[in-house]
KOLLO-831188 format. One record per residue: z, y, x of N, C-alpha, C in turn. Coordinates in steps of 0.02 Angstrom, whole numbers, plus 50000, padded with zeros to 5 digits. Example, Ala and Ser with C-alpha at 12.3 -4.5 7.8 and 13.67 -1.06 7.14 Angstrom:
503904971650660503904977550615503904983550660 503544988850642503574994750684503945000250645 
***
This chain:
508054777349218508164785449243507734786349228 507494792149175506864795149128506464799449167 505674802749190505734806749199505854808149283 505594803949320505744804449378505154805849421 505314811649487504694815749497504124812649520 503644810649561503234809349615503594806449660 503964812349712504314810049759504874806049773 505074804149700505384798049731505284793549702 504654792349654504324785449642504204784249706 503714788849745503554787249821503994782149837 504444782749856505314779649903505394773649866 505464771649803505844769149740505344763749711 504764768249676504584763549658505204762549545 504844756649547505404757549504506124755149522 506434752149559507084749249601507524754949575 507634758049532508354763449531508944757749487 508984755449526509864750549491509914749149543 510644749449532511154741149593511084735249607 510774732749638510544725949681510534728549723 510934718449780510834715949821510174715849840 510124713549922509524713449965509094716349986 508664718650019508694721750085508334726050082 508074736250116508274740450110507404741950096 507224735350150506304735950154506234728850110 505784730350084505574725150039505244719850087 505504712750115504984708050174504364708250151 503964703650204503604701450198503444695650190 503194693550138502914687850140502194683050145 502244683450239501964680950274501424673650264 501444670250177501084664750187500674662450137 500094657150169499764657550134499834656350067 500264650350029500214647649986501174647749980 501324644049921502164642849900502154637449868 502794634249893503104627349849503614629349806 503514622649778503994622249709504284617449714 505004620149676505294617749655505114609549632 504944610749586504624602349562504194606049498 503704599749492502984601149455503244606349376 503544607649364503984609049293503534616049313 503454621449381503174627549405502464625649414 502424623049434501584622349406501264619449361 501574615649306501464615549240501634624949216 501984626349232502014634149159501384639149224 501264635649293500744643049321500024639549275 500064632049276499334629549241499214631849173 499724633349129499884635349073499694644449050 499594647949134499494650949143500224660749127 500844658149174501124659149201501154663949250 500794671249266500474674549309501364676149370 501964675849335502564675749375502474671749418 502234663449446502164662549480501714661249532 502084659749585501684661749659501684659049662 500654654449697500304650249685499874647449774 499564654549771499124655449828499044662549856 499124665649900498984672649916498334675649914 497904671249892497384674649895497264679049808 497614673849805497974675449717498234683449699 499104682149711499484687349724500014685249764 500194688449798501044690249839501694695949832 502114693749838502774697049829502624702149856 502484703049920502314708849944501934714349923 501444711049904500834714949886501014716849801 501364710649768501664714049719501874719549686 502364721149785502994724449746502614732949755 502104733449780501724739849790501364741349763 500914735249710500674736949678501084741049612 501644737949614502284741349548502104749549567 502444749349634502714755349630502014758649644 501404759049647500894763549631500934763349577 501144759249516501224759049437501454764649404 501954761149455502634771249434502364777549445 501724778349526501684785949530500954783449497 500644781549462500194785949428500064785449346 500924780949326500964780349268500304777549236 500034769649267499694767049255499494759649320 499014754049274499054746449297498804748949393 499034747649422498734746949515498744740949532 498004740749564497954736449621497714736249679 497634730249717497674732249782497084729149820 496824731749848496174723849901496104727749976 496124722750018495964725050088495424729050103 494904732550070494554740550108494314742850051 494444748850050494384754850006493284751849970 493044750650024492244746549996492374741049946 492894734549967492954730649942493654734149869 493784737849857493984741349797493124741349733 493054746549792492444750449728491724744349726 491584739849761491094735649750491624730849691 492304728549705492324722549686492444725149587 492674732349614492664734849516492124737449481 491614737049515490884740249494490584731949454 490784726449508490344720049456491054717649405 491594719449414492024716949360491474720449296 491334727249271491304733249240490374733249220 490104729749274489314730849255488814724049247 488574725549226488114716749224487264719049243 487014711449254486324716849266486054720049216 485614723049202485104725649164485594733349139 485934734149160486444741949126486274743949178 486564747749176486504758149224487184757949264 487184762849301487624767049347487264775149331 487844779649332487544785149325488204789449374 487614793749447487894797849472487924800649519 488334806549552487844811049597487704810549657 487304815149691487034813949758487644814349809 488054817449807488654817649867488844814249862 489124809049868489594802749896489634802649974 490024800149992490374794250046489574792150063 489364789350110488864787350141489004778250136 489394776050139489634768350106489204767950065 489794772549973489734771549932488794771149916 488744777249953487944778049926487414773749949 487524770049989487084762050043487174757149993 487944755649967487894751349921487724751949848 487804758149815487474759349760486504758649757 486084759549815485414763149835485084756049870 485634751949878485454745349958485534739249907 485804739249885486434732749858486444732749777 486614737149759486484736349684485994731149655 485364737449666484954736749636484684726849644 484854724149700484614718149699484994713949652 485454715949608485724713649561485294717249477 484864716249455484464722049434485104727749397 485654730349458485594740049419485754743549419 485414748249387484814751449383485494761149413 485374760949465485614768449465485124774049452 485424780449427485104786649415485654792649451 485444797449451485824802649495485874805949445 486224813149447486344818649394486734825049457 486424829249456486644835149460487324836549415 487904836849504488434840049465488614846549459 488194850649478488264857349464487674856049389 487514851649349487074854149281487494845949255 487964847849187488314842449164487874841449094 487634845049106487264846449027486684840249034 486584841049103485754834449083485944828649100 486654825049063487174819949053486824817748972 486614825948945486694820348883485884819148868 485374818548889484674814848931484674809248971 485004808548997485374803149059485654798549022 486164800149005486454793248978485964791548934 486094783448938485874776448857486304773148860 486064770648799486604766348785486564757548823 486304759048891486174754548927486794756948988 487004762748980487254766949045488214762049030 488154761349079488984757349088489644760649130 489374764849163489724767149215489734773849234 489874779349220489864787949271490504785749350 490074784349405490164786749463490274793849494 490874797849520490664801349545491324802849572 491444808849655491934811249689491884817949666 492694819949699492804825749701493394829149715 493394834249776492934836549797492424830849839 491694832349861491124826349886491394828349952 491144822249970491324821950041490384823050082 490404823850122490614829750175490844836050153 490394838350109489934847050073490634849050035 491214848750030491654849249980491754851949912 490994848349881490854853449795491194849749768 491384852649704491904850749641491604851649606 491724844049564491484843149506491844843349449 491684847849381492254848349340492334840849309 492864838349302493104831249266493204833849210 493494838049170493714837049104492684840649068 492424843949077491924845349058491254838249043 491384834249124491044826749139491154821749053 491924822949055492174817149038492044817048948 492114824248925492114827048880491084824548831 490784827648895490034822948860490124817548861 490134813248950490374806648888490484801248853 491084805148831491124802948780491024804448705 490644811148702490154813148633489914804848635 489304806248708488644798948723488994794248689 489624791848733489654782948721490094782648611 490084788848593490314788348526489774788148463 489234791148506488114790648476488074785248485 488294783148542487884774548574488244769448521 488864772548496489574762948504489364758948559 489504763748602489574759748664490174760248683 490324756848765490834759548811490434761048902 490904766948889490524769848985491334773449022 491264769549080491924768149124491694775649162 492274778649155492394784149195492784785249243 492444784049336492664781349388492614787649428 493114789549450493214793749486493614793149554 493174792549604493444791349672494064795849723 494434799749724494864802249722495354803349770 494724799049851495224799449922495314804649941 494684810949915494774817549957495504819449943 495724820649897496114824649858496684822849847 496534812749840497414809949831497604812649754 498094806349725498424812349684499104816949683 499374817949724499574823949752499234829649742 498624830249736498344840649746497934837949676 497864833149650497354829549607497604824449549 497594823849468497654818749427497154820849403 496764814749423496174812149377496374812549283 496554805849301497124804649228497014812249171 497434815149203497644822649161496744821949084 496264824149115495654825049109495304819449083 495384814249070495304809649036494834801549049 494904804049132494854796949185494594792849169 494614786349173494644779849166494834775949234 494644774749269494704772349337494844778649377 495184778949446495504781049500495354777649543 495044777549618495044773049650495084777749714 495364776349771495694777349828495794773249904 495254778149949495174769949995496094772950027 496484766350031497294768050057497074769050143 496604767250171496324767050236496584774550256 496354779250187496534786750227497004789050191 497364794850171497784798850152498524794150165 498354790250114498924784450085499414780750166 498744778550186499104775450251499084779250300 499034782550306499114790950349499174788950411 499144785150453499124783650531498764781950553 498004779550539497384777550550497734769350612 497794765850568497924760150578498084754750518 497844756350453497644747550404496994752850374 496714744250348496394745050299496364745050236 496334747850184496414744350094496244750250051 496094745949999495904751249948496324750949889 496234756549838496894754349781496264756749706 496324753049660496114753949576496464755049547 496694761749496497174762549453496864764649383 497164760449351496774762249286497294757049223 496934759949176497394755149109497524748549107 498064743349083498244737249100497504731049057 497294733049035496614729348985495974731749097 495574734749101495144737549116495394733249208 496234733249228496284732049283496434723749290 496344719149230496644711949207495874709349223 495244713849190494674711849216494414710949295 494544717549324494404717149382494914713849432 495664712349417495934706549443495794698749438 495284697849401495164690849402494554688749443 494474696049447493604695249477494134691849558 494304700449586495044700149654494704694649666 495184691449641495314683249640494834678149657 494274679249658493464673249660493344680049712 493534681549736492934686149790493564686149836 494254685849839494844686149888494684692249949 494704696549867494674703949907495464709449941 495854702649893496654705549919496924708849945 497194714049967497704715850034497894712650028 498054711050127498744707050151499244706250144 499724702650175500434705550169500574711750198 500184710250280500454714450319500274721150314 499664721950282499434728050286500014732850227 500264726850171500384730250121501104730450141 501374732650200502084731750218502044737850257 501394737750282501314744650336501044751450282 500844751550217500644754050181501294758850135 501794752550125502184755450072502504756350125 502724757350178503074760550248502674768450244 502224770050262501664775950250502004781250188 501834775450135502044779250053502634787450084 503034781750126503774784350129503614795050167 503244795950200502964801050229502364804750194 502094801150137501394802750099501454812050105 501954811550052502194816650003502084823450060 502694822950118502584827050170501814826250218 501584822950216501024821850250500564829050232 500394826550168499974830850146499884837250123 500564841250112500754846650119500424846850167 500794845850245500704847950294499864847050307 499644842950303498904843950302498314850150250 498664850750197498494855550156498664863250178 499134863750217499294869550215498874871050286 498854866650359498444866350403497884869650414 497504865350331496664865350309496534871850300 496934874250253496934880050238496764887550289 497484887050329497344890150373496704891550427 496664883050472496014883950483495284887150451 495614882650382494794887050344494464894250385 495364897950349495304906550353495214906350422 495174907250454495174909750557494644909050563 494204900250543493644899350564493054901550523 493264905550477492644909250422492434915250488 492674916250503492774922450562492484921750613 492624916650635492064916150704491194914650681 491104921150764490374921350719489804915750753 490134907950803489784902850800489664897150735 489934902950685489964898150642489514900650587 488944895250568488934898550482489284899050429 489524892050405489934893150351490564887450346 490994890350318491794884850299491634884250216 491554877750216491734874150175492254870150152 492734872450097493354871850076493604876150013 493904871949975493934873949882494484881049881 494914878549935495424884449944495244892349963 494654892149977494354898049987493864903749966 494004906249926493634912849878493084913849906 492614911049938491924909549974491714903049943 491964899649921491804891749895491814894049847 490934892749828490654891449757490924889549689 491454882649705491614880649638492794884149644 492564887649689493594891649714493724890949635 493274893349612494254895449530493844887449486 493524882949485493614879149476494044873449520 494104872849550494534867649608495264871349580 495314879149586496084881249555496374879649497 495674877049410495784873549348496154868549369 495914863649427495914854849400496574852949464 496444857249523496604855849584497464859549598 497954855849610498434856349624498684860149690 498334859149717498184863649808497414859449826 497014861649864496534859849905496474854149948 496844850849976496824844650034496744848950110 496544840350135496534842350189496054843350229 495514842750178494684842650220494464848050212 493884849850266493674854550256492954853750310 492464857550296491724856250326491544861950336 491244862950421490674869250466490274866550466 490024873850473489094873450492489084877350572 489024873350602489004877050676488264880450660 488094885650723487504890450734487084881250780 486874883150801486234878450831486114871550846 486384870550744486074862850743486444856650763 486154852450776486554847050797486744846150857 486454847750920486574851650980487254853450962 487404859450977487814863650957488444859750921 488394856950881489024851250847489164845950894 488594843250930488854839150965489354842050997 489104846551062489404850451120490134851351071 490274854551005490734856051002491694854050993 491014844650959491564841550952491864837651043 491594838251071491364834651128492074840951191 492034846351167492514850851195493274851751178 493214848251115493904848151063494424844451116 495164847951121495434843351176496124841251123 496354845351085497264841451031496724836550947 495984841650909495814835850874495334830850916 495174825950875495204818050902494324818850862 493944817450885493184814250872493334809450856 493364805650806493454801750780492974800450696 492624794150648492264793950608492834796050542 493364792050533494044790950486494434798550461 494784796450438494974803650387495674802450379 496074806350358497034808950317497294803850355 497134804050441497764802950466498424806750490 498704807250536499224811450571498884814550624 498374815150634497844818150692497214822050684 497184826850706496684830150666496064825550695 495494825450655495194821150681494294824850640 493784825650687493054827650669492474823550664 492164822950654491444821150625490884823450630 490374820250662489674823650610489334817750551 489134819550499489164817350461488294814350472 487904818650497487234812550504487354807050578 488044810750614488064803650677488724796950648 488724798650573489224793550558489174793350474 489824794950446489494794450349489264795350329 488594799050361487784799950301487484797450380 487704790650434486994790050432486554784150401 485804787050411485364782650393485094784850340 485144789250328484924793450266484464800450287 483794799350258483374800650270483354809750271 482934813950284483104819550281482864823550208 482804819150169482544822150086483124820750071 483484813550117484364813550038484474815350074 484664821250156485214822950184485064831650127 484414832150151484424839050089484604837550007 484634833149982484724832049927485474832649890 485754830649969486674830049964487104838250006 486524841650014486724846250044486874846250123 486834838250147487154837750221486674841850297 486904844350331486444848850380486644845250445 486114843350510486524842250577487174847650605 486854851750582487564856550634488144855250569 488274851250522488844851450514489404848750535 490014846650537490614845150554491434841150513 491204838250479491814836350460492404839050490 493074839650460493574839150490494194838450418 494544833250475495124829150416495834833750481 496304836550454496784841650467497284834250472 497544836950535498364831050523498534835450501 499324832650560500324837750543500594839650609 499734841950674500174848050710500254852650698 500404857150743500504862250728499874866250718 499714872050675499584875850652498954877750726 499384885150739499284890450808498804884750858 499054879150893498794874750942498124874250916 498294870750814497284867750796496884874550817 497084878650801496594883450795496804887650865 496924888350902496674889450981496264884151014 496374878550985495704872651026495224873350981 495064876750894494494875550882494074882650919 494434886650934494164893350948493954889951013 494264889551074493984887251131493474882251144 493494879851081492934873551102492194880051042 492354881150995491644885550977491614892851029 491874896151071491804902351095491464895351156 491164891551170490904889751224490324887551214 489834885951135489214885051116488974892151124 488164888851127488014893251158487204897951110 
***
């Protein structure tokens, strides 16, 4: 069957044919695999990747889910035990000592700390560029540049980076310097439902499957999607770092995928409804949501996104004190640090995702103490609006 739509791929992957077997793929909860005879072991020794040997290398439950993601993205996919494992393994597989990474200041806190505190220990240089001034890349990219890494929408300020323009500039300089530069986008906030980075020429897409893909706040995982040659390099390193996703987690993630599209659509609707309503409240300084006309990058978001996602950030009056009071008085929304689940969650970036950053670093990223990041769930939108209003009304 040709030209399958994403809804069908999410459920069936590439298994659109009659066959005898379980409806739900089984969990191969095993550390290793027995051989009928040593001929099988010989095949493995000769490089036959279809031979299962040890679950740190590959496992049938993990492999079938990777194949499903490959169908969804029309690229090769590989799974990890966490989002940070996906990021770190990808970086180390593609970037060596004395090379450099260009990135934006507006990053998830874990990624930011990894780039600025871990990678310099391996002589990997980190340079930042302003996502609102991509022309700066013309003098920032050098022959030592190996990776351009960014997020869009950004965490937690929901900034939008022009993917197509960034790729175009990178390719021009890549040709000029006769080198290879990998453009990597963390697509966790948008997901493939709301944004397909490969349409704009990105090399690698990374997502935390802990978030929207998992969607039930009960698993950790990471996904990397790219060309076969790039994934082969990353997979080889994953084998030695031991960062493969576990079989049971793969089973949970496969189960979650079946409602992925439905959940994201509802979360999109709830976020838009909440953003429009909260803009009017007297105790909110501003609402950051790409779907609002008031968002500084609304037109760009409309150009490269099919919908605007389930994430929004508000800035309440009264700074950190009122941000805490607001979160503590919510009844429906949950005060928790992760996102993308079926339940609406709120978190204060300076106390969660961006803890440990200096005032200067927070200012560079546009993060204030009064900010509250909101991940909308799939509850009734009127209940959410009522809950947010009753809590906001208690602020002084």
